[in-house]
C-alpha distance (Angstrom), angle and dihedral (degrees) to the residues before:
residue distance angle dihedral
M1 . . .
G2 3.76 . .
R3 3.78 94.3 .
C4 3.81 122.0 97.4
S5 3.69 117.6 -121.4
P6 3.85 117.6 -124.4
A7 3.83 90.2 -117.8
R8 3.77 92.8 62.3
S9 3.85 97.8 44.1
A10 3.83 95.7 50.7
P11 3.82 96.4 71.6
L12 3.79 90.3 47.0
S13 3.77 93.9 55.0
A14 3.85 90.3 46.1
R15 3.79 89.2 56.3
R16 3.77 91.7 47.9
R17 3.83 91.1 49.6
L18 3.78 90.4 50.2
A19 3.81 92.1 49.9
E20 3.80 90.6 48.1
A21 3.82 92.0 48.1
S22 3.79 93.6 50.7
G23 3.83 90.6 47.0
Q24 3.83 89.2 50.7
S25 3.83 90.7 49.6
L26 3.79 91.3 50.4
L27 3.80 90.4 50.8
E28 3.83 92.0 49.1
L29 3.82 90.0 49.6
A30 3.80 91.5 49.8
L31 3.83 90.6 51.2
T32 3.84 97.7 45.5
L33 3.82 100.4 37.3
P34 3.87 95.5 76.4
L35 3.82 88.9 49.4
L36 3.78 90.8 49.8
V37 3.80 92.8 49.0
F38 3.84 90.5 45.6
G39 3.80 89.9 52.8
L40 3.80 94.4 47.4
V41 3.78 96.6 48.1
G42 3.85 91.6 41.1
G43 3.79 90.0 51.6
A44 3.79 91.1 49.0
D45 3.83 90.5 52.3
L46 3.80 90.2 48.4
A47 3.82 90.9 51.3
R48 3.82 91.2 48.1
A49 3.82 89.8 51.1
Y50 3.79 92.1 51.6
A51 3.84 93.1 46.9
L52 3.80 92.7 49.0
Q53 3.81 91.7 46.8
L54 3.81 88.5 54.6
A55 3.86 89.6 47.6
V56 3.82 90.1 54.2
Q57 3.83 91.6 49.9
N58 3.79 91.1 47.1
G59 3.80 91.1 49.0
A60 3.81 91.8 52.6
R61 3.82 90.7 48.0
A62 3.82 93.9 47.9
G63 3.78 92.4 48.8
A64 3.86 93.4 48.7
E65 3.82 90.1 46.2
A66 3.78 91.0 52.1
A67 3.77 91.4 49.3
A68 3.80 93.5 43.8
I69 3.82 95.7 54.2
G70 3.76 93.3 42.0
K71 3.75 95.3 -125.1
Y72 3.78 91.8 128.7
P73 3.80 110.2 37.3
T74 3.82 100.5 -178.3
Q75 3.74 130.4 72.8
S76 3.77 92.9 -125.7
Q77 3.83 91.7 51.9
I78 3.80 91.2 50.9
T79 3.77 91.0 47.5
N80 3.84 89.7 49.7
R81 3.82 90.7 50.3
A82 3.79 90.2 53.1
R83 3.82 91.1 48.4
D84 3.80 93.0 46.5
E85 3.78 89.0 55.4
M86 3.86 91.1 49.8
N87 3.74 92.5 48.4
R88 3.82 89.9 62.0
T89 3.85 86.9 76.2
P90 3.80 113.7 84.6
G91 3.80 113.2 -117.5
M92 3.79 93.6 19.2
D93 3.81 117.7 128.2
A94 3.80 101.3 -160.0
T95 3.81 93.2 -177.7
A96 3.84 86.9 69.6
A97 3.80 91.0 58.1
T98 3.81 121.6 95.8
V99 3.87 110.6 -134.7
T100 3.81 118.3 -168.5
V101 3.80 121.1 -171.9
T102 3.83 123.8 -165.6
L103 3.82 133.3 173.0
K104 3.79 111.9 -159.0
Q105 3.75 140.9 148.6
L106 3.79 120.9 -100.4
D107 3.83 93.8 -80.6
G108 3.82 89.1 59.7
L109 3.79 92.7 -129.8
A110 3.83 108.7 71.6
D111 3.77 121.0 77.6
C112 3.79 117.2 -115.4
F113 3.77 124.0 -102.0
D114 3.76 116.5 -119.9
P115 2.95 109.5 -102.6
P116 3.84 101.0 19.3
T117 3.77 117.3 -129.5
P118 3.85 128.4 -140.2
T119 3.81 89.5 -111.4
I120 3.79 94.3 46.4
P121 3.82 107.5 32.6
C122 3.72 128.4 -176.5
Y123 3.84 125.7 -129.0
A124 3.80 127.0 -152.8
S125 3.78 115.5 -148.1
V126 3.78 123.9 -170.6
R127 3.76 119.1 -171.3
V128 3.78 121.6 -168.4
Q129 3.83 124.6 -167.8
Y130 3.73 122.8 -173.4
T131 3.85 132.5 172.1
F132 3.79 113.4 -138.4
R133 3.83 118.7 -154.7
T134 3.79 123.8 -165.5
V135 3.83 120.2 -120.8
T136 3.83 90.8 -125.5
P137 3.79 124.8 37.5
W138 3.77 100.7 -121.2
P139 3.83 120.1 -152.3
L140 3.87 114.8 -119.4
V141 3.81 91.0 4.6
P142 3.85 126.3 96.8
N143 3.85 109.5 -105.2
T144 3.77 95.9 -157.9
A145 3.78 137.0 49.3
T146 3.74 130.3 -176.1
F147 3.81 117.2 -135.9
D148 3.74 113.6 -157.1
R149 3.80 120.9 178.8
Q150 3.81 132.1 165.7
T151 3.77 130.5 -169.8
T152 3.80 124.9 -168.3
M153 3.84 124.5 -165.2
R154 3.79 133.5 175.4
T155 3.80 110.8 -111.0
I156 3.77 123.8 -124.9
T157 3.80 98.6 -160.6
G158 3.79 140.4 18.9
G159 3.73 124.6 9.5
A160 3.78 101.8 -156.6
L161 3.76 115.8 88.9
Q162 3.80 114.5 -148.3
P163 3.84 119.2 -147.0
């Protein structure tokens, strides 16, 4: 009479298996959750880097275009046009970008004639440099990257750049 019948021991072992399974699931979650969070935050940083790199390229293009068509004749107006384009990207601080505007002949050394001629054209170059910083300081991974883009376009009008 001291022995347990199989009918009474079956529910006990099912409860034990359920407790062990939930403990195992909790342990698996505890081990994979940091990896999941690392992947999500890392992916978000990578997406931000890509978006800001595109913003830098678009800023250089917009500044060179403004200089090329002669709509903005001063260096500060061209710089502002490039920064306005970069500010369209969420999370971008365009005031932290360095914008350099140059008007040179094809060789890149000689100053332009005013007005440029078809035989001796003038080229507007806008260079934008921006330092990207990650949201989270990652161990063993660089936390900053410098984006440097330059766009050059042939000008339609005027070769002298006013300050």
